[in-house]
Every structure is written in structure tokens, then in C-alpha cells.
C-alpha positions as CSV (number, residue, x, y, z in Angstrom):
1,M,56.6,19.2,107.3
2,K,59.7,18.1,105.6
3,T,60.1,15.1,103.2
4,K,62.1,14.3,100.1
5,I,59.1,15.6,98.1
6,T,58.8,18.9,99.8
7,E,62.6,19.4,99.3
8,M,62.5,18.3,95.7
9,L,59.5,20.4,94.7
10,G,60.1,23.4,96.9
11,I,56.8,23.2,98.8
12,Q,55.8,23.6,102.4
13,Y,53.5,20.5,102.8
14,P,53.9,17.1,101.0
15,F,50.3,17.5,99.6
16,L,49.6,17.4,95.9
17,L,46.4,18.2,94.0
18,S,45.5,15.4,91.7
19,G,45.0,16.6,88.1
20,M,41.2,16.2,87.8
21,S,39.5,17.3,84.6
22,W,37.2,20.4,85.1
23,I,38.3,20.6,88.7
24,S,42.0,21.2,88.7
25,T,41.6,24.5,87.0
26,P,44.1,27.5,87.2
27,K,42.3,29.0,90.2
28,M,42.2,25.7,92.0
29,V,45.9,25.0,91.2
30,A,46.9,28.4,92.5
31,A,44.9,27.9,95.7
32,V,46.7,24.6,96.5
33,S,50.1,26.0,95.6
34,N,49.5,29.2,97.6
35,A,48.4,27.1,100.6
36,G,51.8,25.3,100.6
37,G,51.1,22.3,98.5
38,L,51.6,21.6,94.8
39,G,48.7,22.3,92.5
40,I,48.5,20.3,89.3
41,L,46.6,21.6,86.3
42,A,44.4,19.1,84.4
43,T,45.0,19.5,80.7
44,G,42.7,16.7,79.5
45,P,39.8,19.0,78.5
46,L,42.1,21.7,77.0
47,N,43.6,22.2,73.6
48,A,47.1,23.6,73.2
49,K,46.1,27.2,73.1
50,E,43.9,26.8,76.2
51,T,46.7,25.0,78.0
52,R,49.1,27.9,77.3
53,E,46.5,30.4,78.6
54,A,45.9,28.3,81.7
55,I,49.6,28.3,82.5
56,K,49.7,32.1,82.2
57,E,46.7,32.4,84.5
58,I,48.3,30.2,87.1
59,R,51.5,32.3,87.0
60,D,49.3,35.5,87.4
61,L,47.7,33.9,90.5
62,T,50.8,32.4,92.3
63,D,54.6,32.7,92.4
64,K,54.7,29.2,94.1
65,P,55.7,26.0,92.3
66,F,53.0,24.3,90.4
67,G,52.5,21.4,88.0
68,A,50.4,20.2,85.1
69,N,49.5,16.8,83.8
70,A,49.2,15.0,80.4
71,S,47.4,11.7,80.1
72,L,49.2,10.6,77.0
73,L,46.5,8.2,75.8
74,F,44.0,11.1,75.2
75,P,43.8,12.9,71.9
76,G,45.7,16.2,72.0
77,A,47.7,15.2,75.0
78,K,51.1,15.1,73.3
79,E,50.5,18.6,71.9
80,N,49.6,19.8,75.4
81,A,52.7,18.2,76.8
82,K,54.8,20.1,74.3
83,V,53.2,23.3,75.5
84,L,54.1,22.4,79.1
85,L,57.7,22.0,78.0
86,E,57.8,25.2,76.0
87,E,56.4,27.1,79.0
88,R,58.9,25.4,81.3
89,V,56.3,24.3,83.8
90,P,58.1,23.4,87.0
91,V,56.5,20.0,87.5
92,I,55.0,17.8,84.8
93,N,52.9,14.7,85.6
94,F,52.3,12.2,82.9
95,A,50.2,9.0,82.8
96,L,48.9,6.4,80.4
97,G,51.8,6.4,78.0
98,K,55.6,6.5,77.5
99,G,57.0,9.8,78.8
100,D,60.7,9.4,78.4
101,W,60.8,12.3,75.9
102,I,59.0,14.5,78.5
103,V,61.6,13.6,81.1
104,E,64.5,14.5,78.8
105,K,63.2,17.9,77.8
106,A,61.9,18.9,81.3
107,H,65.2,18.0,82.9
108,S,67.0,20.2,80.3
109,Y,65.5,23.3,81.9
110,G,65.5,22.0,85.5
111,G,61.9,20.8,85.6
112,K,60.7,17.8,87.6
113,V,58.7,14.9,86.2
114,L,56.2,12.7,88.1
115,A,54.8,9.5,86.5
116,T,51.5,8.2,87.7
117,V,51.7,4.4,88.1
118,T,49.5,1.6,89.4
119,N,51.9,-1.3,89.7
120,S,55.6,-2.1,90.1
121,L,56.1,-2.9,86.4
122,H,55.1,0.7,85.5
123,A,57.0,2.1,88.4
124,K,60.2,0.4,87.3
125,K,59.8,1.6,83.8
126,A,59.2,5.1,85.0
127,Q,62.3,5.0,87.1
128,A,64.3,3.8,84.0
129,Y,62.9,6.8,82.1
130,G,64.6,9.0,84.7
131,V,61.4,10.4,86.4
132,D,62.0,12.2,89.7
133,A,59.1,10.5,91.5
134,V,56.0,8.4,91.0
135,I,52.4,9.0,92.0
136,A,51.2,5.5,93.0
137,T,47.5,5.1,92.7
138,G,45.8,2.5,94.9
139,N,42.5,0.7,94.5
140,E,40.7,3.2,96.8
141,A,41.4,6.1,94.5
142,A,38.9,8.0,92.3
143,A,39.1,6.9,88.7
144,H,42.0,4.7,87.7
145,G,43.4,2.7,90.6
146,E,44.0,-1.0,89.9
147,E,43.2,-4.0,92.2
148,V,45.9,-3.5,94.9
149,T,45.1,-1.2,97.8
150,S,47.4,1.6,98.9
151,L,48.2,-0.3,102.1
152,V,50.0,-2.9,100.0
153,L,50.9,-1.0,96.8
154,I,53.0,1.7,98.5
155,P,55.3,-0.6,100.5
156,S,55.6,-2.9,97.5
157,L,56.8,0.0,95.4
158,A,59.1,1.2,98.1
159,D,60.8,-2.2,97.9
160,A,61.0,-2.1,94.1
161,I,62.2,1.4,93.2
162,D,64.7,4.0,94.6
163,I,62.9,7.2,93.7
164,P,60.3,9.0,96.0
165,I,56.7,7.8,96.0
166,I,53.7,10.0,96.3
167,A,50.7,8.0,97.6
168,A,47.3,8.5,96.0
169,G,44.1,6.7,96.9
170,G,42.7,6.7,100.4
171,F,44.2,9.9,101.7
172,A,42.0,12.8,103.1
173,D,43.3,13.6,106.6
174,A,46.3,13.5,109.0
175,R,45.8,9.8,109.7
176,G,46.2,9.0,106.0
177,V,49.3,11.2,105.7
178,I,51.0,9.5,108.7
179,A,50.1,6.1,107.3
180,A,51.4,7.0,103.8
181,L,54.7,8.1,105.3
182,A,54.9,4.9,107.4
183,L,54.3,2.8,104.3
184,G,57.3,4.4,102.5
185,A,55.7,7.3,100.7
186,E,57.2,10.9,100.8
187,G,53.9,12.7,100.3
188,V,50.2,12.2,99.3
189,A,48.1,13.3,96.3
190,M,44.5,14.2,97.1
191,G,41.7,14.4,94.6
192,T,38.4,13.5,96.3
193,R,39.2,15.5,99.5
194,L,40.4,18.6,97.6
195,M,37.4,18.6,95.2
196,T,35.2,19.3,98.2
197,T,36.8,22.6,99.3
198,K,35.7,26.2,99.0
199,E,38.0,27.0,96.0
200,S,37.0,23.8,94.1
201,P,34.9,24.5,91.0
202,L,33.0,21.2,91.5
203,H,29.2,21.8,91.3
204,F,27.7,22.4,94.7
205,Y,25.3,19.5,94.3
206,Y,28.1,16.9,94.0
207,K,30.0,18.6,96.8
208,G,27.0,18.0,99.0
209,L,26.8,14.4,97.9
210,S,30.4,13.8,98.6
211,I,29.8,14.9,102.2
212,K,26.7,12.7,102.6
213,K,28.0,9.6,100.9
214,D,29.7,6.8,102.8
215,V,33.0,4.9,102.1
216,Y,30.8,2.1,100.6
217,D,29.1,4.4,98.1
218,T,31.3,4.0,95.0
219,L,31.2,1.8,92.0
220,Y,34.3,0.2,90.5
221,S,34.1,-1.1,86.9
222,A,35.8,-1.1,83.5
223,R,32.5,-0.5,81.9
224,F,32.4,3.2,82.4
225,D,35.5,4.5,80.6
226,G,37.1,1.3,79.5
227,L,39.6,1.2,82.3
228,L,39.0,0.0,85.9
229,C,37.5,3.2,87.2
230,R,35.9,4.2,90.6
231,V,33.0,6.6,90.5
232,M,30.3,7.8,92.9
233,D,27.4,5.4,93.3
234,T,24.4,7.2,91.7
235,K,21.6,6.1,89.5
236,A,23.3,7.8,86.5
237,A,26.5,5.9,87.2
238,Q,24.7,2.6,87.6
239,V,23.0,3.2,84.2
240,A,26.3,4.2,82.5
241,I,28.0,1.1,83.7
242,K,25.1,-1.2,82.8
243,K,25.1,0.2,79.2
244,G,28.9,0.0,78.8
245,L,30.3,1.0,75.4
246,R,27.8,2.8,73.2
247,P,29.5,3.2,69.8
248,L,27.0,5.6,68.3
249,S,27.2,7.9,71.3
250,A,31.0,7.7,71.1
251,L,30.9,9.0,67.5
252,V,28.7,11.9,68.5
253,N,30.8,12.8,71.6
254,G,34.0,12.3,69.6
255,R,32.9,15.0,67.2
256,K,32.5,17.3,70.2
257,I,36.0,16.4,71.5
258,A,37.5,17.1,68.1
259,K,35.9,20.5,68.1
260,Q,37.1,21.1,71.7
261,I,40.7,20.3,70.9
262,K,40.5,22.0,67.5
263,I,41.4,19.2,65.2
264,P,39.4,18.0,62.1
265,Y,36.9,15.3,63.1
266,W,38.1,13.0,60.2
267,K,41.7,13.4,61.5
268,L,40.6,12.3,65.0
269,I,38.8,9.3,63.6
270,V,41.7,8.3,61.4
271,G,44.2,8.7,64.3
272,V,42.0,6.6,66.6
273,M,41.5,3.8,64.1
274,A,45.2,3.8,63.2
275,S,46.1,3.3,66.9
276,G,44.6,-0.2,66.7
277,I,41.3,-1.8,67.7
278,K,42.1,-2.0,71.4
279,N,42.9,1.7,71.6
280,A,40.0,2.6,69.4
281,V,37.6,0.8,71.8
282,Q,39.3,2.5,74.8
283,L,39.0,5.9,73.3
284,A,35.3,5.3,72.4
285,F,34.7,4.5,76.0
286,M,36.5,7.7,77.1
287,A,34.6,9.9,74.6
288,N,31.3,9.0,76.4
289,A,32.9,9.1,79.9
290,F,34.3,12.6,79.3
291,K,30.8,13.9,78.6
292,A,29.4,12.3,81.7
293,I,32.2,13.6,83.9
294,R,31.8,17.2,82.6
295,L,28.1,17.1,83.1
296,A,28.5,16.1,86.7
297,T,31.4,18.4,87.5
298,E,30.3,21.6,85.7
299,E,26.5,21.3,85.6
300,G,25.6,19.1,88.6
301,D,23.7,16.9,86.1
302,T,21.9,14.0,87.9
303,K,20.5,12.2,84.8
304,E,23.7,11.7,82.8
305,G,26.5,13.1,85.0
306,V,29.0,10.7,86.6
307,L,31.6,11.8,89.1
308,P,34.9,9.9,89.7
309,V,35.5,9.8,93.5
310,G,37.6,7.7,95.9
311,Q,36.4,5.8,98.9
312,V,37.6,8.6,101.1
313,Q,34.4,10.5,100.3
314,G,33.1,8.7,103.4
315,L,35.7,10.6,105.5
316,I,34.7,14.0,104.3
317,H,32.4,15.9,106.5
318,D,32.9,19.6,105.6
319,E,34.0,22.1,102.9
320,P,37.0,24.0,104.2
321,S,39.2,26.3,102.2
322,V,42.4,24.6,101.0
323,A,44.5,26.6,103.4
324,E,42.3,25.6,106.3
325,L,42.5,22.0,105.3
326,F,46.2,21.9,105.0
327,A,46.7,23.7,108.3
328,R,44.3,21.3,110.0
329,I,46.1,18.3,108.6
330,A,49.6,19.6,109.6
331,T,48.3,20.3,113.2
332,E,46.7,16.9,113.5
333,V,49.9,15.2,112.2
334,E,51.8,16.7,115.1
335,T,49.2,15.4,117.5
336,I,49.3,11.9,116.0
337,K,53.1,11.9,116.2
338,K,52.9,12.5,119.9
339,E,50.2,9.8,120.4
340,L,52.3,7.3,118.4
341,A,55.4,8.1,120.4
342,G,53.5,7.2,123.6
343,K,52.1,4.0,122.1
344,L,55.5,2.9,120.7
345,S,57.6,3.8,123.8
């Protein structure tokens, strides 16, 4: 398959691994890149030292192009982004912040930069920064899609910007890939589909649930992590959303985050408060959400664990290897092309 994204990134298939915390690990990144797509490392749970070590591990596992992300709202994200630049990571994906400085420094060594966006305002700003492409996240997506579905978001962005678009949210098979290309995208990013593959480190209990659950079995609320967020519908998720922000829990979990990213707790608190009340509330939400997501992803916890998933979980019926999945999609794309040629003739 050949699109502007495959040519730009030097990959075989226009398929990207979404950067999912505790799932998009070095081994998973390498599996996707080795299979012909672009693996993207999730740096959210990592400190700067761990990020550098993860990049080295990826390079030991693959000689193919790969990427890494930085969600700039998170504590420690800017430090991680600086590591990505120092290590000359081929593709950097940023979200939830202003990434113009990342673009400038990445372009200085020939790197590519992708901005994750959810609307045309952010897409236009990203284009003005000089990003090479955007990952457009529709309402169907796991975690942070906004109200507009991919069916409408992708063509609206194609009309608004001139740089390539990678569609995210609602894509798990060849039908989705064909649809994304028809809507004006040059590739797709898959999270929910790729988290249920053999190489994925997602706990087996939640892999099983993702196969059993239907397209209707998600919850969409701003009461889980402070942003509009889609998660798997479970009792634990229902309870977390009902409780909403829990300030005391956030203080406890914030201490664990400070330890994890290796900064003094007082410094984290001062930084959070200095960012303004709106950001402080947002980060408090995220401190609790991080714990819940990790418990689901790593431990398969059913009492407190909450897993972000997209509506395409209802289209997932098996657990193939990444290479098997990509080969299947590519084969089915050719079949659909022939069928469409007949229908449109």
C-alpha cells in the first residue's frame, strides 16, 4: 500500500500504533514497525532515563522507522520530549500542548512530527507550527476524542488543512482503512485493535473482554480523567465516573507519580498549582485515572482498573499477531477495491 504517509515515514503500510500508556512499550513498538507499520512509544508513564532506555531497546529490536509520543500536559512530558529530540527519534507525536519547539528541533535532524488533534482549530495551529501530518481523533476513539465522529471530522479537516491526515477512532479492519482513505486520510492509527494482538502487553483478562464486548459497551464522560474520555463499560468504570474528581486520592496518587518520574513531590505540587486552577483540577483527575488505567492494563484489576477503548472493540473477534493482522488487512483492502470497482462502474 502506498500513500503520502507511507512515503513520508518510510513504512510499508499506512498503519500506526497509537501511543497507549503501558501498552505501547518497546516490544510492542518494534512488533508494529517490523510488521510494516509505525510503532509509537508511549512515554507518559516514563521518566527521562526510562524514555532513553526504551528508545535504545526499540533500536535493539528493529531497524525500521518508529516514533514516540509526548502528551505535553503531563508532568515530565517536556523532559521526555527533550530526550526524544536528543536521541533523534525518527517520528515524534505530541498532543495536549504547544509543540512548535519540537517541530523546529526535530526538523533540524530530519525527523518528522505528528500532532494529535480533535478539531479544525487545533489542526490549523499544528499546520502553522510546521508539523508534517496530524493524527485526527474522532469521537469513536479510545480516550480523548471529542464530539465529532471520524466520518465527519476527517473530511472537514481535509478541507481545512493541506498536510496529510492520519485517521484515529473507529478503525480496526480493511473496511475502516478504505473508508479513511475515501474520507481524505492518508493512513490510520489503531489503538483498540492493536491492544488485542499477541504481542500486546495488555493483561489477558482485558484482551478477553475486548473480544466479548460490543460496539455499545463503552462509556464516554469527562468525569474519569477530566477530559472527554471513552473507556470500556465495566462496573469499575461506572463507579469511577460516578465518583468523579477525588482530591484526596489525587494527592496520594500524585505522590506516586512524582516518585515515578523522579521529581520531588513538593516540586510537582508547586508546579501543578502554578499552572492555574483549571490545569490543577485537570491534573488531579489524571493522577487518579493513571492509577486506574495501569491497574487494568498491567494487572487485569477488575475492582479499580479502567481501560480506555474505542467503539471498534465490537469489531474485534480474535487475537492475531501484528504481522498477521496487517497482512490480513492488506489482502482484504485489495478485495474491497475490486468489489468497489464493480459497484461504481
